[in-house]
Each structure stands twice: as structure tokens, then as C-alpha cells.
N, C-alpha and C positions, 0 to 999 in steps of 0.2 A: 528314418526320414530326414531328406535334406532337401533345403530349398535353394534355388539359386540368387545371384543376388537383386536381381530383378524380382522375383517372387517378395523376397524380403521388404524390398523398397516399395513394392505394392500396396503390400500391408499393412506395414507400420509410416507410411508417410514423409520416410527418412528418403532423401534422394541417394540413388546409386555411387554420387559421386563424394556425398559425406561418407556412406560405408566403407568408399575404399581409402577416407582420409582418419578415420577410425580403426580400418586396417592398417595403415600404415604407422599410426603413433601407438600401437599397441591395445588400446583401447577393446577393441573388437575385432581379432581375428577371427577368419572363417574355418570353421572346422577342418577344411579340406580346399584344395584348387585344383580343378581339373585340368587334364591336359592341353583342353583349348585355353586354359588360363581364366576361365569362369571363376568364382567364388563362390562355396557353396556353403550354408547355416544349418545348423542343427539344431535341435529343439534347445538345448541349454544354451547357446549364442542368441535364441530369441528370448531366451528370458533374461540372459542380461542386457541386450537391447531396449528393454522394456524399464530396467533399473537405470540404465544410462538415460533415458528418457524422461522418467522421474524425478530423477537428482535436478536434468536442466531445467524442468519445471520449477524447480526449486532452487533455481539460479546458482547451483553450482558451477563450476567452469572445468572443464575436461582433465585436466591435474587433478584436481579434486576427487572427480568422480574415480578416476583410475585408481588412486590412492585408495580410495572406500572400498571399492570392488575387489582391488588384489587383498586387501586386509581382511574383508570379512570373509566369516567359515559358514554360518547360521544366514543363508537366503531367506528362510523365511523370516525370521527375527527382520531383517533389513526391510523386508517389504510390509511387515505389519507396521514398523514406524513411519514409514513411507504413507502407508495408510489411513494412518491416525493423523497426520499433518494434513493429508488432501480433507479428511474429513470434517479438520477444525476450520480450513480456510473455506468447507462450502458452506458451514454453517456459520461462518462471518459474513459472506456473501448473503446469504438466505435472509441475514438479519439486516443490513443495510437494503437490501431489497424490500422488505417488510417497513424499511424507514422513508424509504422512499417514495412507495404507493400510501402510506397514509398522508405524506405531505402533498403529493397529487390530490388525493382525494381532496385535502380541506380545502386548497386553492382551488379546485374546480368549483366545492360548493359556494365558496367566497366570491369569487369573481373569474369568469371564464377567460377575458382579457388576459387576468395576469399571468396565464400559462405561456402567453408569448414571451414573456421574460426569464422562462427556467429552461434553462439547457435540458437536453434528452438526458433523463435520468440514469441512462445506463452508462455516461459518462461520469459519473462520480465513483465508478469502479478503478478506473484507468489513469494509471499514475498514480495515484494517492500515497503521500508518503505518512506512514504510522509517525516516524520518528521524526517527523519536521520541526516541531516544537521545542525540542531540547535540543537540535541540533541548530541551531537560528543562527546564522553567519553573525546578524547583527550583535546578538548576544557573546558570540565567542570574539568578535574583534572590538566590541568596545567595552565588554564588561568580562574579561577573561575569567574574575574571580566568580562570576557568576555561574558562567558557562561549565567550567569545572565543578560548579556542586551540583549543575542540572544532571549533568556525565555523571557523577556518583548517585544520584540519586535515581537513573535511568539501571545504572547497573544493578539495582537490588530488585529491581521488578522480575516478575515473571511472565512465562509465555500469556496466563491468563491475564495478570495485570496488564498485559500490552493489549491485548485484544478488545477489554473490557473498557481501555481507555479511549482506544480509537473508534470504537463504539459511540463513547460521549461525545468525544472531538467530532465525530461527522454528524452526529443527532443535533448538537449545538448548531453548528453552521448552519444547518437545514434549519433550524428554528430561526437562526437569525435572517434566512433568508424570507421565510414567510412574512416578517416586520417588513423586509425591505420591500419584496412587490405588493405589499398590503401601502404602500406610502406612509409607514409610520415613522416619526421623526428618530434621530438618533438619542434625544435627549427625554425620550421618553420613557418612564417608569419600569415599564414592560420591557424596553429595549435594554435599560441599565442594568435588571434584575439578570440577564442572558449574561452582560460585560461581567458584572459581579462573579457570576460561575465559571467565566473564563479565566477569570484574573485568579481567583481561587484553585481552578486547577493549575496554573501557570505556578503557582506558589508551591505546587508540588515539586516543582523542579528546582527552582529560584524564585527568590523574592524581590518583582523589581520595584523601584520607585517610581515616582512622576515620570520624569525623564525617559527613565528604562520602559517604561509599558507604551509610552509614545512611541518610543522608537522600535518597540516588538511590531506596533501598529503601521508604521510606515513599511518596515520589512516584510509586511503581509502585502504591502501595494508592489514595491519596486524591486523585489526578487522576484524573478519569474517563476522559479518553481513555487512558490507562495500562493503568488497571483493564481497561478494557473489551477490549484488546488481549488482555491475558493471558486473560481469563475468556470468550473467544471459544473459546479451546483447552482450557480445563478451568476449572470454577467452583471458585474460591477460589485458583488458582494465584499471583497477584498476593501474597495475605498471605502464602503458600508461599514465594514467592521472599525478599520482604522479611527470614521469621522467618532463611531462609539464608543471607544476606547479614549480618545482624545478628551472627549465629555466627562469619560468614568474617571479618568486622570487627575483632570481639574479640579473637582468634586470631591474625590475618595482620596486622591495619594498627595496632592499638594499640601 
């Protein structure tokens, strides 16, 4: 059985223009072309398109995808690997969703008005960069030795380690947001306990002194990438975190 390019576009959501482009670069040629010039695809081509779309979801470029597909013999093994990665991503998002749900419930119980200060919880999942702390531009430019140390530490982390670390960082940001919307001062012992946990987490990658830790906090505010990640959880969270880090640095690191 064969399907026209229009059929494939309708089933997959990939435009006919994109399918023609895939044909032109050799990524997905049709099974055959009719006398009228129309492209037709068979089952094997649909399976290849599915793998292309899966790898696009994993942020691979077209050249990388073509190299992978052209070198693979066992298609089932490839699909099984994709399946495992998608399941891991699903589990990560489910964990984050539960954390956000818990936070919303606690904030609603405390004070319904505070909910106006928290952004939509689904924004928590958009654009979050789990590698942000160890790739901090401030560290790289001002403390190159510390940055090199952090890169070495990151290189030893497994996928499971990275996932667990991301969960911890996200949960910590949410807990700080709870303090912020409740109006808790940054020098409050409970806030400073969270900052101490944050500092200990940073020390897994590099050990900043007072100046370095303050600089990192300022980067959370000044760097649009960092600030966006914080403010997706709660507006003003980056500034609140920085101020809390300054108090911590003056009291514990000076």
C-alpha cells in the first residue's frame, strides 16, 4: 500500500513542503514518483518518518538524524531507545507537575491573594535549562578555574544524576517562591536554610567565596536566561534569591 504526499502530510502533521525538502536532501525519499510527478510513500517510509520526528523531538539536527538512520540496522533497537528517553522525560515532567500542584495547594490554603503573584504553573516547563548553574557565564568569565572545575564535575554525572539534580533545583526554587509570596524577609532563618542548601548544591560543581556567591546571585538577575527561568515560577524570584544570597554570603562566607 502506498500513500500520497498529501496523505502523509495529513497523517503526520508534516507539511508537504517539508516532505519535499526531506526528499531533496536524501533524508526521506519517497518509495516512488508517479507519472504526474507526485511522491508516494510506503510503510517503510512512514516508519522512517516516525524516527525522524522522534529525533527532532530530541533536538537532533537533520544531518545528525540522517547519519543515525543511515547507520542503523536494528530499527526496533533504535525505537526502543527513543521510547526509553521519552518515558524518562514523561516521568520528569510528571514529577515537576506534582511539585507545582503541591505548591499551588499550599499557597491557596495560606492566602488566596498570593496566587496572583505566581505565574501559570505550566510555564515552569518552558525553556528551563538544567545545565544553567554549571554553565554560568559569570563564573566562566570571572572565575575560569572554578568554571573548569564545574565542567569536570558535570562530566561525571549520569543521566539519572542530572535528572535528580534538576528536580532538586526546581523544588528549591519553588520553596523560595513560597517564602517570597508570603512576604518572608530574606534574612529569615527558614529562607537562609534554603539558601544554605542552594550553596551546598553549588559546591558540588565549584566552591565560591563570598564575592563569587554574590556574583552568581547577581547573574541570576542580570542574565536574561537565568532571570526568565526564575520569573517563570514567580515574578521577582530572581531578585529575591539574589538578596537572600547576599545575606548568606555576608554572614557565612565573609
